[in-house]
C-alpha positions in Angstrom: 4.2 -3.2 -24.3 5.0 0.2 -26.1 3.9 3.7 -24.9 3.3 6.1 -28.1 2.9 10.0 -26.7 3.4 12.0 -30.0 2.6 9.6 -32.8 -0.9 8.3 -32.9 -0.5 4.4 -31.7 -3.1 3.4 -34.5 -1.4 4.9 -37.0 2.1 3.1 -36.5 0.4 -0.2 -36.0 -1.6 0.5 -39.2 1.5 1.0 -41.0 3.2 -1.8 -39.6 0.5 -4.5 -40.6 0.7 -3.1 -44.1 4.4 -3.4 -44.0 3.9 -6.9 -42.4 1.4 -8.2 -44.7 3.6 -6.6 -48.1 6.7 -8.8 -46.5 4.9 -11.8 -46.0 3.3 -11.9 -49.4 7.3 -11.7 -51.3 8.6 -14.5 -48.5 5.7 -16.9 -48.3 7.0 -18.8 -45.2 5.3 -21.5 -43.3 4.0 -19.7 -40.3 4.2 -21.4 -36.8 2.1 -19.4 -34.3 2.4 -20.6 -30.5 -0.4 -19.2 -28.2 -0.8 -19.8 -24.4 -1.6 -18.7 -20.7 2.2 -19.8 -20.4 5.2 -21.2 -21.8 4.8 -19.7 -25.0 8.4 -17.8 -25.4 10.0 -21.3 -24.4 8.1 -23.1 -26.7 9.1 -20.9 -29.2 12.2 -21.4 -28.9 12.3 -25.3 -28.4 10.3 -25.1 -31.7 12.9 -22.7 -33.5 16.3 -25.1 -32.5 15.0 -28.1 -33.8 13.2 -26.5 -37.2 16.6 -24.4 -37.5 18.3 -27.6 -38.0 16.7 -28.5 -41.1 15.2 -25.5 -42.7 16.1 -21.5 -43.0 14.2 -20.0 -40.2 13.2 -17.2 -38.5 12.2 -16.5 -35.0 10.6 -13.6 -33.0 13.2 -12.5 -30.5 12.9 -12.2 -26.9 8.7 -12.4 -26.1 7.6 -9.9 -28.5 4.0 -11.2 -28.9 1.8 -8.3 -28.5 0.5 -6.5 -32.0 3.5 -4.3 -32.3 5.5 -7.0 -30.7 4.8 -9.7 -33.4 5.0 -7.0 -36.1 8.8 -5.9 -35.3 9.4 -9.6 -35.0 8.4 -10.5 -38.6 9.9 -7.0 -39.6 13.1 -7.8 -37.7 12.9 -4.3 -35.8 13.6 -3.8 -32.3 10.6 -1.3 -30.6 10.8 2.2 -30.9 9.1 2.8 -27.4 7.8 6.5 -27.0 10.1 8.2 -29.2 8.7 9.4 -32.7 12.0 9.6 -34.0 12.8 5.9 -34.0 9.5 4.5 -35.0 9.9 7.1 -38.0 13.8 5.1 -38.5 11.4 1.8 -38.1 9.1 2.3 -40.7 11.4 3.7 -43.3 13.9 0.9 -42.4 11.2 -1.7 -42.7 9.8 -0.3 -46.4 13.4 -0.3 -47.4 14.2 -3.7 -46.4 11.2 -5.1 -47.9 11.3 -3.3 -51.2 14.8 -5.1 -51.3 13.5 -8.6 -50.7 14.0 -10.8 -53.7 10.9 -13.3 -53.9 12.6 -15.6 -55.9 15.2 -16.1 -53.0 13.3 -15.5 -50.0 15.4 -15.6 -46.4 13.6 -18.0 -44.9 11.2 -20.9 -45.2 9.6 -21.0 -41.5 8.9 -18.1 -39.4 8.0 -19.1 -35.9 5.7 -16.7 -33.7 4.2 -16.3 -30.1 1.1 -14.8 -30.1 0.1 -13.1 -26.8 -3.4 -11.8 -25.2 -4.0 -9.4 -22.7 -7.7 -8.6 -23.3 -10.3 -10.0 -25.9 -9.6 -9.2 -29.4 -5.7 -9.4 -29.3 -5.5 -12.5 -31.1 -8.3 -11.6 -33.5 -6.6 -8.9 -34.6 -3.5 -10.7 -35.1 -4.6 -13.6 -37.7 -6.3 -10.7 -39.8 -2.5 -9.7 -41.0 -1.4 -13.6 -40.9 -2.6 -16.7 -40.7 -0.6 -19.6 -39.3 -0.1 -23.4 -40.9 0.9 -24.5 -38.0 -0.9 -23.3 -34.3 0.4 -24.5 -31.4 -1.7 -24.2 -28.0 0.0 -24.4 -24.9 -2.2 -24.1 -22.0 -4.9 -21.9 -20.1 -4.3 -20.1 -16.9 -6.4 -17.8 -14.7 -3.9 -14.7 -15.9 -4.5 -11.0 -17.1 -7.7 -10.4 -15.3 -7.0 -7.3 -14.0 -9.8 -4.0 -15.3 -9.9 -3.8 -18.6 -8.4 -7.4 -19.2 -10.3 -10.7 -19.4 -12.8 -11.7 -17.1 -12.4 -15.4 -16.2 -10.7 -18.3 -17.8 -13.4 -19.0 -20.5 -12.7 -15.4 -21.8 -9.1 -16.1 -22.2 -9.8 -19.6 -23.5 -12.1 -18.2 -26.3 -9.8 -15.3 -27.4 -6.8 -17.6 -27.6 -8.3 -20.5 -29.3 -8.8 -17.9 -32.5 -5.1 -18.7 -33.4 -6.0 -22.5 -33.4 -9.4 -22.0 -35.2 -7.8 -19.6 -38.1 -5.4 -22.8 -39.1 -6.3 -23.7 -42.5 -7.7 -27.7 -43.3 -4.5 -28.8 -44.6 -2.7 -26.9 -41.4 -1.9 -28.8 -38.1 -3.0 -27.6 -34.9 -0.9 -28.9 -32.3 -2.8 -29.1 -28.8 -2.2 -29.9 -25.0 -4.7 -32.3 -24.4 -3.7 -32.3 -20.5 -5.6 -28.8 -20.2 -9.7 -29.5 -19.9 -10.3 -26.4 -21.7 -8.1 -27.1 -24.8 -9.3 -30.3 -25.2 -12.8 -29.2 -25.8 -11.3 -28.1 -29.4 -10.4 -31.5 -30.6 -13.6 -31.8 -32.7 -14.3 -28.4 -33.1 -11.4 -27.8 -35.7 -11.2 -28.3 -39.0 -7.8 -28.8 -39.8 -5.4 -31.5 -39.2 -4.7 -32.3 -35.1 -1.7 -33.7 -33.3 -2.4 -34.0 -29.0 0.6 -33.8 -26.1 0.4 -34.3 -23.2 0.6 -37.3 -20.4 -3.1 -38.2 -21.1 -3.5 -41.9 -22.9 -5.4 -39.8 -25.8 -2.2 -38.0 -26.7 -0.6 -39.0 -29.8 3.0 -37.8 -28.5 2.8 -38.7 -24.8 5.3 -37.9 -22.2 5.5 -40.9 -19.7 7.6 -41.7 -16.6 8.7 -38.2 -16.1 11.5 -37.9 -13.5 13.2 -34.6 -12.9 15.4 -33.3 -10.2 19.2 -32.3 -9.8 20.0 -34.4 -12.4 17.8 -33.0 -15.2 14.8 -33.7 -16.8 14.1 -37.6 -18.1 10.8 -39.3 -19.9 10.1 -41.9 -22.5 8.1 -40.5 -25.2 5.7 -42.5 -27.0 3.9 -42.2 -30.4 2.7 -44.3 -33.1 3.6 -47.7 -30.9 7.1 -46.9 -30.5 9.0 -45.6 -27.3 12.0 -44.0 -26.7 13.7 -43.0 -23.4 14.9 -39.3 -23.6 16.9 -37.3 -20.9 17.6 -33.6 -20.9 20.4 -33.0 -18.5 20.1 -29.2 -18.5 16.3 -28.7 -18.2 14.6 -28.4 -14.6 11.1 -29.1 -14.0 8.5 -31.6 -14.9 6.2 -28.8 -16.9 9.4 -28.7 -19.3 7.9 -31.8 -21.4 5.0 -29.3 -22.4 7.6 -27.3 -24.1 9.7 -30.0 -25.7 6.8 -32.0 -26.9 5.0 -29.2 -28.9 8.4 -28.7 -30.8 9.3 -32.9 -31.5 5.6 -32.4 -33.2 6.9 -29.7 -35.2 10.0 -31.7 -36.1 8.0 -34.6 -37.5 5.7 -32.6 -39.2 8.6 -31.1 -41.3 9.8 -34.4 -42.0 12.6 -34.8 -39.2 13.7 -38.1 -37.6 13.7 -38.5 -33.8 17.3 -38.6 -33.9 17.9 -35.5 -35.6 15.1 -33.9 -33.5 16.4 -35.0 -30.3 20.1 -33.9 -31.1 18.8 -30.6 -31.8 16.9 -30.4 -28.6 20.2 -31.0 -26.5 21.4 -27.7 -27.8 18.1 -26.1 -26.5 18.7 -23.7 -23.6 15.2 -22.0 -21.6 15.4 -18.2 -22.4 16.7 -16.2 -19.5 14.6 -16.1 -16.2 12.6 -19.5 -17.0 14.3 -21.6 -14.0 18.0 -21.3 -15.5 20.6 -22.5 -12.6 23.0 -19.7 -11.7 25.7 -19.5 -10.0 25.8 -17.3 -6.4 28.4 -16.1 -3.9 29.4 -18.5 -1.2 28.9 -21.0 -3.6 25.0 -20.9 -3.6 22.9 -21.8 -6.7 20.0 -19.3 -7.9 17.2 -20.6 -9.5 16.2 -18.1 -11.8 12.5 -17.5 -12.7 12.6 -14.1 -12.4 10.9 -13.3 -15.8 7.4 -13.8 -14.8 4.5 -15.2 -12.5 1.1 -16.8 -12.2 -0.3 -18.9 -9.6 0.0 -22.2 -11.4 3.8 -20.9 -12.6 4.9 -20.3 -9.1 3.6 -24.0 -7.7 5.5 -25.5 -10.3 8.7 -23.3 -9.6 8.2 -24.3 -5.5 7.8 -27.8 -6.9 10.9 -27.7 -8.8 12.9 -26.2 -5.1 11.4 -28.9 -3.4 12.8 -31.8 -5.4 16.5 -30.1 -4.9 18.9 -30.7 -1.7 19.9 -28.0 0.3 18.7 -25.0 2.4 15.4 -24.0 0.6 14.7 -20.0 0.1 11.6 -19.1 -2.0 12.2 -14.9 -3.1 8.9 -14.2 -4.5 7.8 -11.2 -5.7 4.3 -9.8 -6.4 1.8 -11.8 -9.3 0.6 -9.2 -11.0 -2.7 -8.9 -13.1 -4.9 -11.1 -11.0 -7.6 -8.6 -10.4 -10.0 -9.5 -7.7 -8.5 -12.6 -6.9 -4.9 -11.2 -6.1 -5.0 -11.5 -2.4 -6.8 -14.8 -2.2 -4.0 -16.4 -4.6 -1.3 -14.7 -3.1 -2.4 -16.4 0.4 -2.7 -19.8 -1.4 0.5 -19.7 -2.7 2.2 -18.5 1.0 0.8 -21.4 2.4 2.4 -23.8 0.1 5.8 -22.2 0.7 5.4 -23.2 4.4 5.8 -26.5 3.3 9.0 -26.1 1.1 11.2 -23.2 1.8 12.9 -22.1 5.1 13.1 -18.6 4.6 10.9 -16.6 2.6 11.7 -12.8 0.9 8.9 -11.2 -0.2 8.9 -7.8 -2.8 6.2 -5.9 -3.7 2.9 -4.8 -1.8 0.8 -8.0 -3.1 3.7 -10.3 -2.0 3.1 -9.2 1.9 0.2 -11.7 1.7 2.6 -14.7 0.5 4.0 -13.8 4.2 0.7 -13.7 5.9 -0.2 -16.9 4.1 3.2 -18.7 5.3 2.9 -17.3 9.0 -0.7 -18.7 8.9 0.4 -22.6 8.1 3.1 -22.7 10.8 6.4 -20.8 9.2 8.2 -18.8 11.9 7.6 -15.0 11.6 11.9 -14.7 12.2 11.8 -16.8 8.9 10.0 -14.5 6.8 11.2 -11.0 5.1 9.0 -8.8 3.4 10.5 -5.6 1.0 8.8 -3.4 -1.7 12.1 -3.5 -4.0 14.3 -6.1 -5.2 17.9 -4.3 -4.8 17.0 -3.5 -0.6 16.3 -7.2 -0.6 19.4 -8.3 -2.1 21.2 -5.8 0.1 19.9 -7.2 3.2 20.1 -11.1 2.2 23.6 -10.9 0.4 25.5 -11.6 3.8 23.3 -14.4 5.0 24.1 -16.3 1.8 25.3 -20.1 2.8 27.2 -22.6 0.8 24.7 -25.0 -0.9 21.5 -22.7 -0.7 19.0 -22.8 -3.1 17.3 -19.6 -3.9 14.2 -19.4 -6.1 13.3 -16.2 -7.7 10.0 -15.7 -8.9 7.6 -12.7 -9.4 6.2 -10.7 -12.2 7.8 -8.1 -14.2 6.3 -5.1 -14.2 7.3 -2.7 -11.0 9.2 -6.3 -9.5 11.9 -7.2 -11.9 13.7 -9.7 -10.0 16.7 -10.0 -11.7 17.8 -6.9 -9.9 17.6 -8.9 -6.6 19.6 -12.1 -8.5 22.7 -9.4 -9.9 24.1 -8.3 -6.7 24.4 -12.3 -5.9 25.8 -13.5 -9.1 29.2 -15.2 -8.6 30.0 -13.5 -11.7 28.2 -10.7 -12.2 29.6 -9.6 -15.7 27.6 -12.6 -17.2 24.3 -10.8 -16.6 23.7 -9.2 -19.7 23.6 -13.0 -21.5 22.0 -14.6 -18.3 19.3 -12.5 -16.7 16.2 -11.0 -18.1 15.7 -7.5 -19.3 19.1 -6.2 -19.5 18.1 -3.7 -22.3 18.9 0.1 -21.5 14.9 0.8 -21.0 14.8 -1.7 -18.0 18.4 -1.2 -16.6 18.0 2.5 -16.4 14.6 2.2 -14.9 14.8 1.9 -11.1 12.5 -0.7 -9.3 
């Protein structure tokens, strides 16, 4: 996430860690931490929406979930990127603000964090600095498999499971019991458990899931009670795995279901996570540009399939798949051919989508390949029709499909609030 050139990274990280530990001793919050391969930021935001309705709460900004990101989130600082002067300012401001904290009157009761892992050891390092009282485990997927990262799904699971294993005996682990890897932890953990999902063994279960242009509806079942829920502003079946942990945490802090649901009606997904954006010519963009992995790509395409209109898939490369990259892009390309009328690919590995789609019968005249998002947008802009549905999804580094979306927006002046990666660091970088 952060490149340090002139100041040794290890020294900065060490100083941030010590400042974080000092700050947490003074505030002494209950920590809710979320990990998993996908869905961390959306789940974190949903939990924050619920918890902040009852308790004073601090939540990590954006997707700050690396070692640096987590520490900066706790210290309430922005990144200094590679600027040594900014890092000195961050350290000084963090020291001063922590010094001035009144231990008798802390600024918040609950701290909500997400913890990511790009390689073995990442989670283990973070939990040495802070220990969650509530740990949420979303799912395990084949991501971060490039050289120097994880070797397989099992190594991903083992690293991320350290978070819930660090929860104290009187704390709570909230586990996705539909994930065959995560459910293995059911009998390994010494803390209290809440299982969520669609499985009959879930303590907090979603049933009768319905999703489409009218949003997401399902029945929630717990403790022999059932309630019908409707979220008109959410797209996709997989959003139940975002909402259920938030409901579980709400219960744990003593909120009644009605208060939890009232709060969740105000919940908005972070930018780039299947958000609907009005586009030119009365078309609609389904913005899932934040990031992509094979499983989230399938989920997004299934959501597109449930909607009415000419379906266009604008797909960027999926990064960090290592030796699996070609086969996964080919597989997704074949799947696209069953759903979309037009396929636009962006990025080098994304050309395998095109190969897969052609092999599955998609006409070659409906497939277009580009290296850059802005170039693709310039080409496609004159071809948009009324009621077109444009799914936009790809990885972030060197892909950045928000640069495809912005030129097609009906109200581009809203880009800073609706699109992902609108900070100067990103917008001044050409892709």
